[in-house]
N, C-alpha and C positions, 0 to 999 in steps of 0.2 A: 504493500500500500504506500509506504513512504517513498519507495523507489519510483513509483509511477505517478502519484497524485499529489505529493507534498508541494505546496506553493513556494516553500523556502528552498532555493536552489542548493544552498550548501548542505542542508539536511538530505535533500534528494540525491546529490552526488555521493555523499558518504554512504547512504543506504545502498546505492548501486554497487559501490566498491565492496561493501560488506557481503552482499549477495553473491558477487562474483567470486570472492574468496571462499565462501561456503560451498559454492558450486564446484570450485577447483578441488575441494576435498572429497568430491564424489557424492555430495548430498543433492538430491533432486529438488529443484526449485519450481514451484508452481508458476504457471504463466496465465495471463488473462484468457478466458474463453470468449472469444469475440474480439472485435476491433473497436476499442474505445468506449466512451460512456453511452453511446446510442447505436442501435442497430440501423437507424435511418439516416444519420448525419455523419459524414466523414470525420474521423477523429482529428485529423489535422486542422480542420476548420473550427472545431470546438476549442482545441487547445491554443489556437492562434489568438483567440480573443483576448486572453489575459496578457499576452505578450505585447499587444499593441495598445491596450487600454489600461492605464495605471490605476484607474478607479476600480476596475474589475479585479485586478491583481490584489489591491488592498482589501477588498471585500473577501476574496478567497483566503487571504492570510488571517484576517480576523475570524472567519468561520472556522478555519483549521485550529487556531489557537483556542477557541471556545469549545469546540466539539471533539478535538483531536482526530478529526477526519474531514475530508472534503468529498462529499458524496456526488454521484453522477448527476443527480437532479440539479444541484447547484451549478455544476460545470455547464450543463446545457442552458440553464437560465442565465448564465453569464453573458449570453448574447445581449441581455438587457439589464445592465447593472443597476439602474434606478429601481426597477421592479425587484430584482434579487435582494437588494438591501432591505426593502420593505417586507418582503416575504420572510427573510431570515429573522428579522426583528420580531415579527408577529409570531412565527413558529417558536422561537426561543422563549417568548413570553408565555405562550400557551403550555409549553412543556417544562420550563425550568423555573420561572419566577413564581412569587407568591400567588396563590389562587385557592379556590374552594376545594379542589381535589388534590389528593396525595399524588406524588410523582409516579408511583407504580400503577395507580388507577389510570393516570393520563396515558401512559404507554399501552396499557391493556386495551383501553378504548380505541387507541390508534390501531392496534392489532385487529380488533373486532371490525372496525370500519374498513380497513384495507382488505380484510379477508372477504368481505361482502362482495367485492369485485375480483376475487381470486388474484389479488396483487401480491404475489409471493415476495417481490422486491421490498415493499414497505412492511409486510408482515415480518420478514426476517430482520429488517433493520430495527424494528421495535421489540422484537423478542430479545435481541441483544441488549437494548437499552432498558427494557423491563427488568432483566436479570441484574444489570449493573446498578440499578437503584434499589435493589433488595426485594424484587418481586418474588412471589412464591412459585417455585418451579412446577408445582402440582397444577397450578392454574393453566399452564400451557398444554396440559393433556386434553383440554377442551373446555368449552364454555360451561358445561355442566359441573366442572370442578372449581369454577370461580365462585366467589360469594354470590348469594342470592340477589343482592343489590345490583350487581353487574349483569346477572342473567336477565333481570327484568328490563334491562336496557336493550335487549335483543330485538324486541318488537319495534321500538323506535328506530333502531339501526336499520332494520329491514325496510320499513316504510319510507324513511328519509332517503335511503339509497336508490329506491326504485320507483316509488309512487308517492311522493311527498304531499300531493294534494289531498290524499286520503287521511292525513293527520288531523285529529280532532282534540278538543279540550278534554275528552274522556281519556284519551291516551295519556295526557299530561297528568290528569287527576290520579290515575292508577299508580303512577310513579311517585307522586308527592304524598300519597296516602296509603303507603304500603306497610304501615305499622313500623316494626323495628327495622325494616329494610327500606324505609322511605328516603327519597332524595330531597334535599332542600332546593329552593328555587335557584340559588346561586350555583349549587353543584350541577343542577340540570342545565343551566345556561352554559357552564363550562363544558359539560359533556356534549351538548348540541353543537357548540362551535368546533370541538374536536372531531366529532363524527362528520360534520359537513366538510371540514378541512381535509380529512383523509379520504373521503369519498371523491372529492374533486381532485385531490393530488394523485389518486389512483388513475383518474382520467388523464392527467398530464403524463404520468409515468408510461402508460400504454400508448398515449397519443404521440409521444416523442421517441418511443422504442427504447426506453432507459434500460441499460444493462446492469446486472449485479456487479458490485465492486469485487475485486480479485479475492478478498478475504471472506466473501459471503458464499453461501450455498449457490451452486450454479455459476459462480464467477471465475472459476479457475480449473485448470487441467494440468496433468503431468505428462500428457501425450506430446510427442514431437509435433511441431507446427503442421507438417504435411497431413497429419491425421485429424486435425481439428481446426481447419481453416474457417469453418462456419460455426456460428452460434447454434446450439441445439434448437432454440426457438425458430431460427431461420429455416433449418432443415424441416422441422415439423410443419411450418406454415408454407413451405415451398418458396421461401424468399431468398434462398442462398444465391441464386443467379439472376435476381431481378435487376433489370436495367432501369436507371433513373427515369428514362423517358418511355418505358413500356406503358401502354395504355390498356389496362386489363378490364376496362369498363366500356370499351368501344373505341374505334379509331376517330376520336375527335381531333380537329385541327388544333395543333399546339401554337403554331406561329401566330403572333398577333393577339394572343388572349389578353395580355395586359392592356393593349391599346383599345380592344373592344370593351373591356371593363371600364376603362377611363372614359370612353365615349358615352357609355350608359350612365355613368355617374354625372357627366355633364348634362345629358338630356334630362335626367331626373331632376337635377337642380333647376333647369329651365322650366320644367313642368310645375315644380313647386312655386316658382315665382309667378307663373301665369295663372294658375287656378288652384283652389283648395277644395278637397273633397268634403262632403257633408259628414256629420257625425254618424249618421246611419250607414253611409257608404264605408266609412272607416271601420265601423263595427263589423260590417259584412266581410270586408277584406281580412280582418283578423280571424274571424271564424273559419273562413275559407283556408287561410294559411295554417291554422291550427289543425284542421282536418287533414290537409295535405301532408303536414309534417308527420302525422300518424301513419300515413301510407308509404312514407319513405322506408324502403326495406334495407336493413343493414346487410353488408356484403356477406357475412358469414352467419346465415340464419339458423343453422343447427345449434341445438343447445349443448354446451360443453359441460362435462361433469367435473366439478372441482375435486382436487385430490383431498384425501383424508387430512393431510397436514394443514390444509387451508380450511376445509369445511368444518372442522371441529371447533373453530373459533366463532361460528355463528349458527343460528337456527334456521330451519326451513330453507335448505339450499335450492329448492325448486322455485322459490318466489323470486321473480325478477321483473324487469320492465316488459310490458306487453303492448302490442298494438291494439289499443282499446277500441278504436273505431271499427276494426274488423269484427269485433264480437258484439257490436251494438252498444258498447259502453262509451262514455263521454267524459273527457277531462273538463271539469268545471273551470270557469274563468275567474281569476283573481285580478281585479282592477287595481292598478298601482295607485290610483286616486283614492282607493278605500284603505289600502294597507301597503305602505312602501318602506323600504329600508331607511331612506332619508328622514321621513316624518315619524316613523313608529319603531322600526326594528333597532335602529342605531341607539336611541335613547334607552330602550329597554335593556339592551346588552350592557351599555355603559353604566346603568344604574345598578345592575346585579353583579357585574364583573368589571369593575372600574378599569378604564384605559383601553380595554379590548375593543369596544365599539369604535373608538377613534382609530386604532391600528387597522382594524378591518376596513373601515371607511377609506383610509389612505391607500390601502392595498387595492380595493375595488377601483378607486379613482385612478390609481397609477396604471392598472391594466387597461382601463377603458380609454384614458386620455393619452396613453403612450403613443408617440408618433415621431418619425424622423422625416416626415413629409416626402417619403419616397415610395415608389411601387416598382419593384424589380430594378431596372436601370434608369427609371424616370425620377427626376428630382422636382422639388417644389410642388408636390401634389397634396391636396387636402384630402385626407383619407377618413375624415370623421363620418361621412355618410356610410362608408363600408364597415367601419368599426361598429357603428350603431346597428346596422343591419344584422351583423353576426350576433351581437349581444341580444338584440330583441328577438331574433329567430330562436335562440336557445330558450329564452324566457317564454316565448310562444309555445314551444313544445311542452313546457310545464304549465301551460294555461294562464300565464301572466300577461296582461294586456296593458299597454300604454295608450291612453285615449288620444294623445296628440301625435301618434306615429302612423304613417301610411304603410300598412303591411304589404301593399302591392309592390313596394320597392324590393322586397326580399327576393322574389322570383327574378327580378331584373339583375340582381347583383350576385346571387349565390346559385351556381349551376348544380346539376344533379350530383356529380361526383363529390363536390364540396359538401352538399347536404348529407350525403351518405356518410362521409367522414365525420361530420359534426354529430349526427345522430348516434353513430356507433360509439364515438369517443365519449359523449355525454351520457348516453343511456346504457350502453353495454361495452364499456371500454376494453374489457378483456378480449373482445373480438376484433380489436383494431389490428390491421396488418400493415406491413411495409408497402404493399402494392396500393393500399388505400391512401397512405400518406403521400405516395408518389403521384397518385392520379389527379390530385387537385393542385391548382396554381403551379403548373409545371415550369413556368418561366420565372417564378419568384425565388428569392434567396431562402436558404434554410433558416436564417435569423427571422425572416418574415413569417415562416410557418411556425416557428417557436412562439412568436408573438400571437399568432392565431390560437395556439394552444393555451397561452396565458389568458386570453379573452374567454375561451371556452371554460377553462377551469374556474375562473372567478365568477362568470355568469352563472355557472351551475351552482357554485357554493352559495351565492346570494339567493338564488331561487329556492334552494333547500331551506336556507335560513328563514326566508320570508314565511314559508308555510309553518315551520316549527315555532317561530316567534309569534305568529298570528294565533296559533293554538294556545300558546302560553298566555298571551294577552287575553284571549277569550276566557281562559280558566280564571285569570285574576279578576276579571270584571263580571 
């Protein structure tokens, strides 16, 4: 780990020399299984960021000093140092600083949340952290070995991860009035923030193809390079030989896709200036987009069976996101004018878990407003319309409506392959594949696709939080 990922060059060089000396004595040295922090993004491109950006290098050094590691998620987020700084500050506060929950409870809740999406990367990370802070090894045998109080969180974990609009004040009441196993309101807010944080971080992990670190399970091998040039995950998904420009969703024309998108943005802006749709028409367009989003089929539609190592940390493995409209069911609409993060959720979190509301708000704003005014090779581009379409499309899939937004813009700006990627990553991230990552925005930079993943992650987290906080508010009133 020190020889490959330490941001301090002197430590890194000494570690390399030490490993070489040990290898010269005949000791087998493990090597990374796979090429770099991501299966989707070239290692050289990721590692180059900190070499040319002093701020990124400084953030990496601070993170390493605080955590004694530099994980692959941070390395990939390093494309966007402003966001990374906010993310690490928030995550550190949730896991390490004073709060309602004990340290081992925090990491166990992280395990429960990540396991819900079969994210072995995050599960393994927090299993190690859980044990380091004195967690009971027996709890890792399965959720049924954990305290009753944590077991009762399983239902909330399940609904938030897959169908948050079904959450009611009755779910909250059962947790707060469970006699000796009851949660306090402050503890529950802390737990909800952790659950939503790790559900959405699982989306980012799969969406960017994050690889395990060399010291983790599945992150190393002792085989010679010729026998293990591909990640096991790549071989399983048929991604080992994928070409960056292979179009596995149909032979769409790649050339000029950026220019076409920019032209559509320009035309939509002109239409905005010329005419404004009525409230009735805006509502109709939202319902149409919400229904259509349910009909977008994820690329890998067969159900995967989670391994026992993962499924033991959560209940009801068969429960997941479903296409409700196909079964005659309907996702109800939550109007932001009736319950929003800015006017309702923010103050509730800040009141019961001081400072966290502010940190989350800064992180949401950072992801939403982040821009370099570029699109691929084009400079001085206003991307606000595109960022808003992505954010609002995700919220639309969760039934959340902004009265002042014209949902007709979404179909103009987000093509089918992009919608497939968004829906898979947000609703069933464990099914995300390299070919899906490569099929959308093929002329864009990897850093821009990472930015998309940050938007998807934060929009998803805010959507889950809105439903959880609304249920808590209804219980309190």
